[in-house]
C-alpha positions in Angstrom: 67.1 95.2 89.0 64.0 95.1 91.1 64.1 94.8 94.9 62.8 91.3 95.2 65.4 89.9 92.7 68.2 91.8 94.4 67.3 90.4 97.9 67.1 86.9 96.4 70.5 87.3 94.7 72.1 88.7 97.8 70.8 85.9 100.0 72.0 83.3 97.6 75.4 85.0 97.3 75.6 85.1 101.1 75.1 81.4 101.1 78.2 81.0 98.8 76.4 80.6 95.4 79.0 81.6 92.8 76.4 82.3 90.1 74.6 84.8 92.4 77.9 86.4 93.3 78.8 86.7 89.6 75.3 88.2 88.8 75.8 90.9 91.5 79.2 91.8 90.2 78.1 91.9 86.6 75.1 94.1 87.4 76.8 96.6 89.8 80.3 96.7 88.3 79.6 99.8 86.2 77.9 101.6 89.1 80.9 100.9 91.4 83.4 101.9 88.6 81.6 105.3 88.1 81.6 105.9 91.9 85.3 105.1 92.1 86.3 107.0 88.9 84.5 110.1 90.2 86.9 110.1 93.2 90.1 109.0 91.6 89.8 110.5 88.1 92.1 107.8 86.7 90.5 105.0 84.7 93.1 102.3 85.2 93.3 103.0 88.9 89.5 103.0 89.1 89.4 99.5 87.4 91.8 98.2 90.1 89.9 99.7 92.9 86.6 98.4 91.5 88.0 94.8 91.5 89.2 95.3 95.1 85.8 96.6 96.1 84.1 93.5 94.9 86.7 91.2 96.5 86.1 92.9 99.8 82.3 93.1 99.4 82.0 89.4 98.6 84.2 88.5 101.5 82.1 90.6 103.9 78.8 89.8 102.3 77.8 87.3 105.0 77.9 90.2 107.6 75.2 92.2 105.7 72.1 91.8 107.8 69.6 93.5 105.5 70.0 92.4 101.9 67.7 95.1 100.7 70.4 97.6 101.7 73.1 96.0 99.5 73.4 98.9 97.0 74.1 101.5 99.6 76.4 99.2 101.5 78.4 98.4 98.3 78.6 102.1 97.5 80.0 102.9 100.9 82.7 100.3 100.4 83.5 101.8 97.0 83.7 105.4 98.4 85.9 104.3 101.4 88.3 102.3 99.3 88.5 105.2 96.7 89.4 107.6 99.5 92.0 105.3 100.9 93.6 104.8 97.5 93.6 108.6 96.8 95.2 109.3 100.2 97.9 106.6 99.8 98.9 107.1 96.2 102.0 109.0 95.4 101.7 112.6 94.4 101.6 113.2 90.6 104.4 115.3 89.1 103.3 118.6 87.7 105.3 118.2 84.5 106.8 115.6 82.3 110.2 114.6 83.7 111.8 114.8 80.2 111.1 118.5 80.2 113.5 118.9 83.1 116.3 117.5 81.0 116.0 120.5 78.6 116.3 123.0 81.5 119.7 124.6 81.8 120.3 126.5 85.1 121.9 129.9 84.9 125.7 129.8 85.0 127.0 129.8 88.6 129.4 132.3 90.0 132.6 130.9 91.6 131.3 132.0 95.0 128.0 130.1 94.5 130.0 127.0 93.4 132.1 127.3 96.6 129.1 127.7 98.8 127.3 124.8 97.2 130.4 122.7 97.7 130.6 123.6 101.3 126.9 122.9 101.8 127.3 119.4 100.2 130.3 118.7 102.4 128.4 119.7 105.5 125.5 117.5 104.5 127.8 114.6 103.8 129.5 115.1 107.2 126.1 115.3 108.9 125.1 112.1 107.2 128.3 110.3 108.4 127.4 111.3 112.0 124.0 109.6 111.9 123.3 106.1 112.8 123.4 103.7 109.9 119.6 103.2 109.8 118.9 107.0 109.7 121.6 107.5 107.0 120.2 104.6 104.9 116.7 105.9 105.2 117.6 109.5 104.1 119.8 108.3 101.3 117.1 106.0 99.9 114.4 108.6 100.0 116.3 111.8 99.0 119.3 110.7 97.0 118.0 107.5 95.4 114.5 108.8 95.0 112.8 105.7 96.3 109.1 105.9 97.2 107.7 105.1 100.6 106.2 101.9 99.2 109.6 100.8 97.8 111.3 101.6 101.0 108.7 99.7 102.9 109.4 96.6 100.8 113.2 97.0 101.0 113.3 97.7 104.7 110.6 95.1 105.4 108.6 97.6 107.5 105.2 99.2 107.2 104.9 102.6 105.4 104.0 104.3 108.7 107.3 103.1 110.2 109.2 104.4 107.2 107.5 107.8 107.5 108.5 107.9 111.2 112.1 106.9 110.4 112.3 109.7 107.8 110.9 112.3 110.3 113.3 111.2 113.0 116.3 111.0 110.6 115.6 114.5 109.3 115.5 115.9 112.8 118.7 114.2 113.7 120.4 115.5 110.6 119.0 119.0 111.3 120.6 118.8 114.7 124.0 117.8 113.2 123.7 120.8 110.8 122.5 123.3 113.3 125.8 125.3 113.2 125.6 125.6 109.4 123.2 128.2 107.9 123.9 128.9 104.2 121.9 132.1 104.3 124.2 133.5 106.9 127.3 132.6 105.0 125.9 134.0 101.7 125.0 137.3 103.4 128.4 137.4 105.1 130.2 136.9 101.8 128.1 139.6 100.0 128.9 142.1 102.8 132.7 141.5 102.3 132.6 142.2 98.6 
């Protein structure tokens, strides 16, 4: 697209012309998609972010002072939104979860079973000592396996608040468990045998 046509389309789109907005999206969609895909390396996620980029760009288009700079401006929005998505997305697992079902741990010794049972009792006791909100937060994340996003929805709080709650609850649980160190018990048991 030549510069003169681009400037004309951008100015018309800034004025609310739907056809001009559609022409800009149609012309630059593949460019934005490639920019986003390069950062995210996931086609379906890149499609979602590409749509979000155009929604935001069209909403903020009236603030663009120099229509000739539209391409660079759009690319910066795409890069920023890609980075935001990459930072906020959950970590990918390294293996297929079904592979874990085939894994059989080595048989435990009676002593290991006893120590494991004591550790679990200690953790349960520590959880009971916590305030209900701390306990619910830890159980949801560690025992039920809920993501931060799911917890944010369930607790009706922002993800940042959920992260802070997890941090605080872990520290409080650690304080409850300070007297219990499984490594010391294991080394003590080995020295007795």
